[in-house]
C-alpha positions in Angstrom: -7.7 -24.9 1.4 -10.7 -27.1 0.1 -12.4 -26.7 -3.3 -15.4 -25.0 -2.4 -13.6 -22.3 -0.4 -11.5 -21.6 -3.4 -14.6 -21.3 -5.6 -15.9 -18.8 -3.0 -12.7 -16.8 -3.2 -12.6 -16.6 -7.0 -16.1 -15.5 -7.0 -15.8 -12.9 -4.4 -12.7 -11.7 -6.0 -13.9 -11.6 -9.6 -17.2 -9.6 -8.4 -15.0 -6.9 -6.8 -12.8 -6.8 -9.8 -15.7 -6.3 -12.1 -17.2 -3.4 -9.5 -13.7 -1.9 -9.7 -13.5 -2.1 -13.5 -16.8 -0.5 -13.8 -15.9 2.3 -11.6 -12.8 3.0 -13.5 -14.7 3.0 -16.8 -16.9 5.8 -15.5 -13.8 7.7 -13.9 -11.7 7.3 -17.1 -14.3 9.2 -19.3 -13.2 12.6 -17.5 -9.7 11.8 -17.1 -7.1 14.2 -18.5 -5.1 11.0 -19.7 -7.6 10.2 -22.2 -6.9 13.5 -24.3 -3.2 12.4 -24.5 -2.6 11.8 -28.2 -1.8 8.3 -28.8 1.0 9.4 -31.1 2.9 10.2 -28.0 5.9 7.9 -27.6 7.1 6.8 -24.2 10.4 8.6 -24.8 8.3 11.8 -25.6 6.4 11.4 -22.1 9.6 10.6 -20.4 11.0 14.1 -21.7 7.9 15.7 -20.6 8.3 14.3 -17.0 12.0 15.6 -16.8 10.9 19.0 -18.1 8.5 19.1 -15.1 11.2 18.4 -12.9 10.5 15.0 -11.8 13.5 13.2 -11.0 14.1 9.5 -11.6 16.9 7.1 -12.7 16.8 4.6 -15.6 13.4 2.9 -16.1 13.0 -0.5 -17.0 11.0 -1.5 -20.1 10.9 -5.3 -19.3 7.4 -6.6 -18.9 7.0 -9.4 -16.5 4.3 -12.1 -15.3 2.6 -12.4 -12.0 -0.5 -14.1 -10.5 -3.4 -13.5 -8.2 -2.7 -15.3 -4.9 -4.1 -16.0 -1.6 -2.9 -16.7 1.9 -4.5 -17.4 5.4 -3.9 -16.3 8.7 -4.0 -18.9 11.0 -3.1 -19.7 14.6 0.4 -21.4 13.3 2.2 -18.5 15.0 0.4 -19.0 18.2 1.8 -22.6 18.8 5.3 -21.6 17.7 5.6 -19.1 20.3 6.9 -21.8 22.7 9.9 -22.3 20.6 11.2 -18.9 20.9 14.2 -18.0 23.1 15.4 -15.1 25.1 12.2 -13.2 24.7 8.6 -13.0 26.1 6.2 -13.6 23.3 2.6 -12.6 23.1 0.2 -13.6 20.6 -2.5 -10.9 19.8 -4.9 -10.7 16.9 -2.9 -13.1 14.5 0.4 -11.3 15.5 3.4 -12.1 17.7 4.6 -9.4 20.0 7.7 -10.2 21.4 10.4 -8.5 23.8 13.8 -9.6 24.2 14.8 -10.5 27.7 18.5 -9.3 26.8 18.7 -6.9 23.6 20.2 -8.4 20.7 23.3 -6.6 19.2 23.1 -5.8 15.6 25.6 -4.1 12.9 25.5 -0.2 13.6 25.6 0.3 9.8 23.7 -2.5 8.4 21.6 -4.4 10.9 20.2 -6.5 8.5 23.3 -8.3 8.1 23.2 -9.3 11.5 19.4 -10.1 11.4 19.9 -12.0 7.9 21.7 -14.7 9.8 19.8 -14.8 13.1 16.4 -15.0 11.2 17.4 -18.4 10.1 17.2 -19.7 13.7 13.7 -20.8 14.6 14.1 -20.0 18.4 14.9 -16.4 17.1 11.6 -15.8 15.1 9.1 -18.3 13.5 9.4 -19.3 9.8 12.2 -16.6 9.4 13.3 -18.0 5.9 10.0 -17.0 4.4 11.0 -13.4 4.9 13.2 -10.9 3.2 14.9 -7.6 4.2 13.3 -4.4 2.9 15.7 -1.6 2.8 12.8 0.6 1.4 10.5 0.2 4.1 13.1 0.1 6.9 14.1 3.2 8.9 17.1 3.9 11.5 15.0 2.6 14.3 12.8 -0.1 12.5 14.2 -2.9 10.3 11.4 -4.4 8.2 11.2 -7.8 6.8 8.6 -8.7 4.3 7.2 -12.0 3.5 8.3 -13.8 0.3 5.5 -15.2 -2.1 5.5 -16.5 -5.7 8.3 -14.6 -7.8 7.5 -11.4 -5.7 7.3 -10.1 -2.2 4.1 -9.3 -0.4 3.8 -5.6 1.1 1.0 -5.9 3.6 0.8 -5.8 7.3 -0.4 -9.3 7.4 2.9 -10.6 6.3 5.9 -8.8 7.8 8.3 -8.7 10.6 9.2 -5.5 12.4 12.4 -5.3 14.5 12.8 -2.3 16.7 16.0 -1.0 17.8 17.3 1.2 20.8 20.0 4.0 20.4 22.7 1.3 21.2 21.8 -0.4 17.9 20.2 -3.5 19.7 16.9 -5.0 18.8 14.6 -4.7 22.0 11.3 -6.1 20.5 9.6 -7.1 17.3 6.2 -7.7 16.0 5.5 -10.6 13.5 2.6 -11.5 11.1 2.6 -14.4 8.7 0.5 -15.9 5.9 0.1 -19.8 5.3 -0.9 -21.7 2.5 -0.1 -19.1 -0.2 -1.9 -20.4 -3.1 -2.1 -19.2 -7.0 -5.7 -18.3 -7.7 -5.4 -17.8 -11.4 -3.0 -18.5 -14.2 0.1 -16.2 -15.1 -0.8 -12.8 -16.6 1.5 -10.3 -18.2 2.3 -7.0 -16.3 3.4 -3.7 -17.5 7.1 -2.4 -17.4 8.4 -0.1 -14.7 8.8 2.7 -17.3 4.9 2.2 -18.3 3.8 2.2 -14.9 5.4 5.7 -14.1 4.2 7.1 -17.4 0.4 6.0 -16.5 0.8 7.4 -13.0 2.2 10.7 -14.5 -0.7 10.9 -17.2 -3.2 10.4 -14.3 -1.6 13.5 -12.4 -0.5 10.9 -9.6 3.2 12.2 -10.0 3.3 16.0 -9.1 6.0 18.4 -10.6 9.1 18.9 -8.6 9.2 15.6 -7.1 11.6 12.4 -6.9 10.8 9.0 -7.6 12.7 7.3 -4.5 12.1 3.8 -5.4 9.9 1.5 -7.2 8.7 -2.1 -6.3 6.7 -4.8 -8.1 5.0 -6.8 -5.4 1.5 -8.2 -3.9 -0.7 -6.1 -2.1 -4.0 -6.9 -0.5 -7.3 -6.8 -2.6 -10.0 -8.3 -0.4 -10.4 -10.4 2.6 -12.6 -13.6 2.7 -11.7 -14.6 6.2 -9.4 -16.4 7.1 -8.0 -16.2 3.6 -6.7 -12.6 2.0 -6.6 -12.2 -1.8 -3.4 -10.3 -3.2 -2.8 -8.9 -6.6 0.3 -7.9 -8.3 1.1 -4.0 -7.8 3.4 -1.5 -8.7 4.3 0.5 -5.6 6.1 3.8 -6.3 7.6 6.3 -3.5 7.3 9.8 -4.4 9.0 12.6 -2.5 8.5 16.3 -3.0 11.8 17.7 -3.1 11.4 20.1 -0.2 10.3 17.4 2.3 12.0 14.4 3.6 9.2 12.3 3.9 7.3 10.4 1.0 4.0 9.2 -0.2 3.3 6.2 -2.1 1.2 5.3 -5.3 0.0 2.0 -6.2 -0.8 0.8 -9.8 -2.1 -2.6 -10.5 0.1 -3.7 -13.7 -2.2 -6.2 -15.3 -3.2 -5.7 -18.8 -6.9 -5.0 -19.0 -8.0 -5.6 -22.6 -11.4 -4.1 -22.2 -9.8 -0.7 -21.9 -6.5 -1.6 -23.7 -4.7 0.0 -20.5 -3.9 -1.2 -16.9 -6.1 -0.8 -14.1 -5.4 2.1 -12.1 -5.5 1.7 -8.1 -6.4 5.2 -6.9 -6.5 4.5 -3.4 -3.1 5.9 -2.2 -1.0 5.1 0.5 -0.3 8.6 1.5 1.8 7.4 4.5 4.1 4.4 4.5 1.8 3.2 7.3 -0.5 1.6 4.9 2.0 -1.0 4.0 4.1 -1.4 7.2 1.6 -0.7 9.9 
């Protein structure tokens, strides 16, 4: 990536962030959380959440660090399709869509155990060592692998492999996307803890009563595209399930500290279905 392109990505990214922050400032003026007494301690709010029948496990109070990063979707995947064996691959819109000539047997209870070994073989999938199994995004019929980045995984349809299984516990086909030239765009910044992320979502009425926090993950999600490059920001992803339903919805929270408001930015664009991350 040349210097001028990096400059352009920086410019577009920070213009988008400035617009986002201005909009959040206007929204925050009317938010219920503004009325929450600053004397409330985290432990008091956690107790309130439990009293509201919100179920969750122990929450980490550890703060971390993360970056703004970018990656590019290029035609590298297209050139690698000729190396793939026992399959008929097609390259469509930066994605490999491939069907195995002979279905691939996997462990019935833990298909990832089999795939973890196969994925290292370049004739099975391209750049397989760049990916990691995601239990949270996988289902009985679809095994999802997400691309690894700098200290965290990328949760985006532009950086994943989805293996599709039949009823005989065999992989019949898969789709794959991949990001090249993953680059740090700005210096490391401090992120809020898992506990603080849930408290903020609760205070902003993003976690209803009588729900369960199924899982939380800190990773990268897409902020903006400056083709062919995509800018990603660190994000807390929280899966929330109503106790009477089997399906869950996702909440996203950007966990970087914003000194202007002395609070983290909130991303209110909710992934109401898991599809926003895995489709």
